[in-house]
Structures are given as C-alpha cells and as structure tokens.
C-alpha positions in Angstrom: 92.8 77.2 73.1 91.4 80.1 75.1 88.8 78.8 77.6 85.7 80.7 76.8 84.3 80.5 80.4 85.7 83.5 82.3 88.0 82.8 85.2 86.7 86.0 86.7 84.5 88.9 85.7 83.6 92.3 87.2 80.8 94.7 86.2 81.2 98.2 87.4 79.2 101.4 87.0 81.2 104.6 87.2 79.6 108.0 87.6 81.5 111.3 87.3 80.0 114.4 88.9 79.7 116.2 92.2 79.0 113.9 95.2 78.7 114.2 98.9 80.5 111.1 100.0 79.4 111.1 103.7 75.8 110.5 102.5 76.7 107.1 101.2 76.6 105.0 104.4 75.0 101.6 104.7 72.6 103.1 107.3 71.3 105.6 104.8 70.7 103.0 102.1 68.9 100.9 104.7 66.8 103.8 105.9 65.7 104.5 102.3 64.8 100.9 101.7 67.5 100.4 99.2 69.2 97.5 101.0 68.0 95.2 103.8 68.5 95.9 107.4 70.6 92.7 107.6 72.8 94.0 104.8 73.4 97.2 106.7 74.3 95.3 109.8 76.7 93.0 107.9 78.3 95.7 105.7 82.0 96.0 105.9 82.9 99.7 106.2 86.4 100.6 105.0 86.1 104.4 105.5 83.3 107.0 105.8 84.6 110.6 105.7 83.5 113.8 104.1 85.9 113.3 101.2 85.5 109.5 100.7 83.2 106.6 101.4 83.9 103.0 100.8 81.9 100.0 102.0 81.1 96.5 100.9 78.1 94.2 101.0 78.2 90.5 100.4 77.5 91.1 96.7 78.9 94.5 95.8 81.4 97.3 96.6 80.5 101.0 96.7 83.2 103.7 96.5 82.5 107.4 96.4 84.8 110.4 96.3 83.8 114.0 95.7 83.9 113.6 91.9 83.5 109.9 91.2 81.3 107.0 92.3 82.1 103.4 91.5 79.7 100.6 92.2 80.8 97.1 91.2 80.0 93.4 91.6 81.9 90.2 90.7 78.7 88.1 90.8 76.8 87.9 87.6 73.4 87.1 89.2 73.5 90.5 90.8 74.1 92.6 87.7 70.4 93.7 87.4 70.3 94.4 91.2 73.4 96.5 90.9 71.8 98.6 88.2 68.5 98.9 90.1 70.4 100.0 93.2 72.3 102.8 91.3 69.1 104.0 89.6 67.1 104.0 92.8 69.8 105.8 94.7 70.2 108.6 92.3 66.5 109.0 91.6 66.3 109.9 95.3 69.4 112.1 95.0 68.2 113.6 91.8 69.8 117.0 92.3 73.3 115.4 92.1 75.1 116.8 89.1 76.4 113.9 87.0 78.2 114.4 83.7 79.6 110.9 82.8 78.5 107.3 83.0 80.6 104.2 82.4 79.2 100.7 82.1 82.4 98.6 82.4 82.8 94.9 81.9 86.1 93.2 82.6 86.6 89.5 82.1 89.7 87.3 82.4 90.3 84.0 80.6 92.8 81.2 80.9 94.8 80.0 77.9 95.7 76.4 77.6 99.1 76.6 75.8 101.9 79.1 75.7 101.7 79.2 71.9 98.1 80.3 71.9 98.8 82.8 74.6 101.6 84.4 72.6 99.4 84.2 69.4 96.8 86.5 71.1 99.5 89.2 71.4 100.9 88.6 68.0 97.5 88.9 66.4 96.5 92.1 68.1 99.9 93.7 68.2 102.3 92.4 65.4 105.9 92.4 66.5 107.5 93.4 63.2 107.5 97.2 63.8 109.3 96.6 67.0 112.1 94.4 65.7 115.4 96.2 66.3 113.8 98.5 68.9 113.1 96.1 71.7 114.5 92.7 72.6 111.7 90.0 72.5 108.9 92.5 72.3 105.5 91.3 73.6 102.1 92.7 74.2 101.7 94.4 77.6 98.3 96.0 76.9 96.5 97.5 73.9 93.8 100.1 74.0 91.4 100.9 71.2 88.4 103.1 71.0 85.5 103.8 68.6 82.7 106.3 68.3 79.3 105.5 69.9 76.8 103.6 67.7 73.9 105.5 69.1 72.7 109.0 69.6 74.7 109.7 72.8 78.0 111.5 73.3 80.9 109.3 74.4 83.1 106.4 73.2 83.4 102.7 73.4 86.9 101.7 74.5 88.6 98.3 74.9 91.7 97.5 76.8 93.2 94.0 76.6 96.4 92.2 77.3 98.0 89.4 79.4 96.9 89.1 83.0 99.5 89.7 85.7 101.3 86.4 86.5 100.3 86.8 90.2 96.6 86.8 89.1 96.7 84.1 86.3 99.9 82.7 85.0 98.8 82.2 81.4 95.7 84.3 80.9 94.3 87.4 79.2 92.0 90.1 80.3 89.5 92.2 78.3 87.9 95.4 79.6 85.1 97.1 77.7 84.2 100.6 78.8 80.9 101.8 77.5 81.3 105.6 78.2 78.5 108.2 78.0 79.1 112.0 78.4 76.2 114.3 79.1 76.5 118.1 78.9 74.3 120.8 77.7 75.0 121.4 74.1 74.6 125.2 74.5 76.6 125.9 77.7 78.7 122.7 78.1 77.7 122.6 81.7 76.8 119.6 83.7 73.1 118.6 83.7 71.2 116.8 86.4 71.5 113.1 87.1 68.0 112.0 85.9 69.2 112.1 82.3 72.1 109.8 83.2 69.8 107.4 85.0 67.5 107.5 81.9 70.5 106.5 79.8 71.5 103.7 82.2 68.0 102.2 82.2 67.4 102.5 78.5 70.9 101.4 77.3 71.6 98.7 79.9 70.7 95.6 77.9 72.3 96.9 74.7 75.5 97.8 76.6 75.9 94.3 78.1 75.2 92.7 74.8 77.7 94.9 73.1 80.4 94.1 75.7 79.8 90.4 75.3 79.9 90.6 71.6 83.2 92.5 71.6 84.8 90.0 74.0 83.5 87.0 72.1 84.8 88.4 68.8 88.2 89.1 70.2 88.5 85.5 71.5 87.3 84.2 68.2 89.9 86.2 66.2 92.8 84.4 67.8 91.4 80.8 67.9 
C-alpha cells in the first residue's frame, strides 16, 4: 500500500511580478522586525546581487529574481509563519507590482510493493494507447489542470508521478499548484501587491485544505 504519511513535503509561495532582489537581505528583514536578530546572524547567504538574492534561515529559503520570488519551507509547523512573513514583507513593499501568486504543496510518499507502485501509474495513465508505440511504457509524470472553484482568475494544476530513484526508490510525488492571476480587467496591466496579499490571507486555509483533499483522493483512488 501507499504509506499515507509523507516522506517529505514542501510548501512554497511563488510570486510573479517586478522585484528589486538586492532589497531582500537578512539584515533588511531583521531591521524591519520581520525576523529575529539571531536569525539574521545565522542566515546562510548564497548570493545577494542586483539581479538575484538567495538566502536560507533554519526554517525557510527565500529566492528572488527580478521577476519571481519563491519562499518555501519543508517544516509543517512553520507554514503559518511563512505566510505571515510573506504578507508582512509585501505589506511594507506595497508598491511592488505583483501579478501572480502560487500556493504550492508538494508531498512524496513511499509505496510498499512494486505491484502497487506500478498500479498507481496504470490507474492514472493506462498503457493500452501506448502499446506498439513504446516498449514497456510507464508513467513518467502526468499533469492535469482545472478551472478555479472561486471568484479569482487562475487555475488549479496537479503534477504527479514516480519519484526519482535517487530520492526514493519506490515512491510517488504529488504537486498541487493553486495559481492566482491578478490583472486589471480593463487594461490587462499589473496591479499592486496589496490585492495579492489580500488573496493570500483570505484563501490560505481553503487552499491548503484543497491541496490535502486532492492528494488524499489521488492516494485513495489507487489503494
């Protein structure tokens, strides 16, 4: 059977817009009271340049380029703190144009038997259409998307497939991307970031519940 307790899980928030990467330095976050002084001092800085900024704290990683910011954590107890850090950061930087938000949940699971592992792929991607086209066809990954169930623009997408053998010999991964797009309906131009932060705050709980529900149902389908 598929072990329902994840072997690993990562929550990431992805923002697409127009950023000034060199602002995003641990010292700036500390000065604004967004992280502790001790966190600033212990931060691992990979690179801070005008075009890119990447640093890590004990519980999260912050990566920013001129058009994309990704903030992620692999520690579930810090999910709420991650959201609060992002909201507080961009409430301060409220003139930053942001046009897209992704709330992304990725989980990996181990599978006890090879038969059940193959069954996951057979269920989601039947092999009959590939017979005669490929030798021993098997699922590499499958991507599906659906329209949003709320008032916002965007999509819900799911990508799943076997984990790389180097990561987990007999496992599967499931990524749920809860994607929001925000533009002016009249001019199709990017609006300010307060609207995106409003969406993040108001949709947060529903987004995480939806991701968990999708993942649980996928696991249930093949058991």
